[in-house]
C-alpha atoms as a printed R data frame, in Angstrom:
   type eleno elety resid chain resno      x       y       z
1  ATOM     1    CA   MET     A     1  7.864  -4.027 -28.744
2  ATOM     2    CA   PHE     A     2  6.273  -4.688 -32.112
3  ATOM     3    CA   THR     A     3  3.825  -2.974 -33.451
4  ATOM     4    CA   ASP     A     4  3.371  -4.416 -36.910
5  ATOM     5    CA   VAL     A     5  1.997  -8.263 -36.939
6  ATOM     6    CA   LYS     A     6  2.424  -9.944 -40.061
7  ATOM     7    CA   SER     A     7  1.752 -13.611 -41.419
8  ATOM     8    CA   ILE     A     8  4.328 -15.955 -40.519
9  ATOM     9    CA   PHE     A     9  4.621 -16.809 -44.628
10 ATOM    10    CA   ALA     A    10  5.168 -13.272 -45.262
11 ATOM    11    CA   SER     A    11  8.640 -13.726 -43.292
12 ATOM    12    CA   LYS     A    12 12.056 -13.885 -44.764
13 ATOM    13    CA   THR     A    13 13.274 -15.934 -42.034
14 ATOM    14    CA   PHE     A    14 10.621 -18.499 -42.012
15 ATOM    15    CA   TRP     A    15 11.356 -19.091 -46.049
16 ATOM    16    CA   PHE     A    16 14.837 -18.871 -45.214
17 ATOM    17    CA   ASN     A    17 14.501 -21.821 -43.047
18 ATOM    18    CA   ILE     A    18 11.673 -23.768 -44.702
19 ATOM    19    CA   VAL     A    19 14.574 -23.868 -47.861
20 ATOM    20    CA   GLY     A    20 17.342 -25.013 -45.401
21 ATOM    21    CA   PHE     A    21 15.450 -27.503 -43.592
22 ATOM    22    CA   CYS     A    22 14.766 -28.914 -47.024
23 ATOM    23    CA   VAL     A    23 18.562 -28.776 -48.063
24 ATOM    24    CA   MET     A    24 19.497 -30.555 -45.217
25 ATOM    25    CA   LEU     A    25 16.760 -33.342 -45.829
26 ATOM    26    CA   ALA     A    26 18.084 -33.900 -49.112
27 ATOM    27    CA   GLU     A    27 21.114 -34.019 -48.068
28 ATOM    28    CA   ALA     A    28 20.418 -36.381 -45.502
29 ATOM    29    CA   LEU     A    29 17.972 -38.487 -48.044
30 ATOM    30    CA   MET     A    30 20.173 -38.494 -51.202
31 ATOM    31    CA   ASP     A    31 23.917 -37.534 -50.564
32 ATOM    32    CA   PHE     A    32 24.220 -35.308 -52.860
33 ATOM    33    CA   LEU     A    33 27.266 -32.811 -51.282
34 ATOM    34    CA   PRO     A    34 30.589 -34.063 -49.814
35 ATOM    35    CA   PRO     A    35 30.628 -35.796 -46.576
36 ATOM    36    CA   ASP     A    36 32.475 -32.135 -45.299
37 ATOM    37    CA   TRP     A    37 29.964 -30.008 -46.545
38 ATOM    38    CA   THR     A    38 27.218 -31.067 -43.984
39 ATOM    39    CA   PRO     A    39 28.835 -28.729 -41.168
40 ATOM    40    CA   VAL     A    40 29.088 -25.753 -43.370
41 ATOM    41    CA   LEU     A    41 25.607 -26.034 -44.652
42 ATOM    42    CA   GLY     A    42 23.920 -26.525 -41.138
43 ATOM    43    CA   VAL     A    43 26.618 -23.131 -40.132
44 ATOM    44    CA   VAL     A    44 25.065 -21.057 -43.086
45 ATOM    45    CA   VAL     A    45 21.556 -21.883 -41.806
46 ATOM    46    CA   THR     A    46 22.566 -21.027 -38.719
47 ATOM    47    CA   VAL     A    47 24.332 -17.447 -39.280
48 ATOM    48    CA   GLY     A    48 21.758 -17.010 -41.664
49 ATOM    49    CA   ASN     A    49 18.445 -17.249 -39.621
50 ATOM    50    CA   VAL     A    50 20.631 -15.095 -36.903
51 ATOM    51    CA   LEU     A    51 21.251 -12.203 -39.091
52 ATOM    52    CA   LEU     A    52 18.011 -12.521 -40.582
53 ATOM    53    CA   ARG     A    53 16.832 -12.720 -36.899
54 ATOM    54    CA   PHE     A    54 18.260  -9.397 -36.155
55 ATOM    55    CA   LYS     A    55 16.881  -7.987 -38.805
56 ATOM    56    CA   THR     A    56 13.649  -8.517 -37.700
57 ATOM    57    CA   ASN     A    57 11.525  -5.220 -37.105
58 ATOM    58    CA   SER     A    58  7.594  -6.603 -36.439
59 ATOM    59    CA   ALA     A    59  6.104  -9.818 -35.316
60 ATOM    60    CA   ILE     A    60  4.244 -12.615 -36.486
61 ATOM    61    CA   ALA     A    61  1.591 -14.576 -36.608
62 ATOM    62    CA   LEU     A    62 -0.057 -17.936 -38.185
63 ATOM    63    CA   ILE     A    63 -3.709 -15.939 -38.231
64 ATOM    64    CA   PRO     A    64 -2.636 -11.706 -38.311
65 ATOM    65    CA   PRO     A    65 -5.201  -9.995 -36.714
66 ATOM    66    CA   LYS     A    66 -7.861  -8.044 -38.262
67 ATOM    67    CA   ARG     A    67 -7.030  -4.363 -38.386
């Protein structure tokens, strides 16, 4: 299915989800957004993740195989 394998750290989807997690964690701990924005933030992260997954054209690995 996938012909190319890249490091997980080169994945836009991985970094998008890390940033989304950090923002949601900060929101939970510091409560800096209005309460009605929390579900919106969840939807934005979910939709962004789905869109990036559709754009995916290579597999990822923690340690990519040597070529």
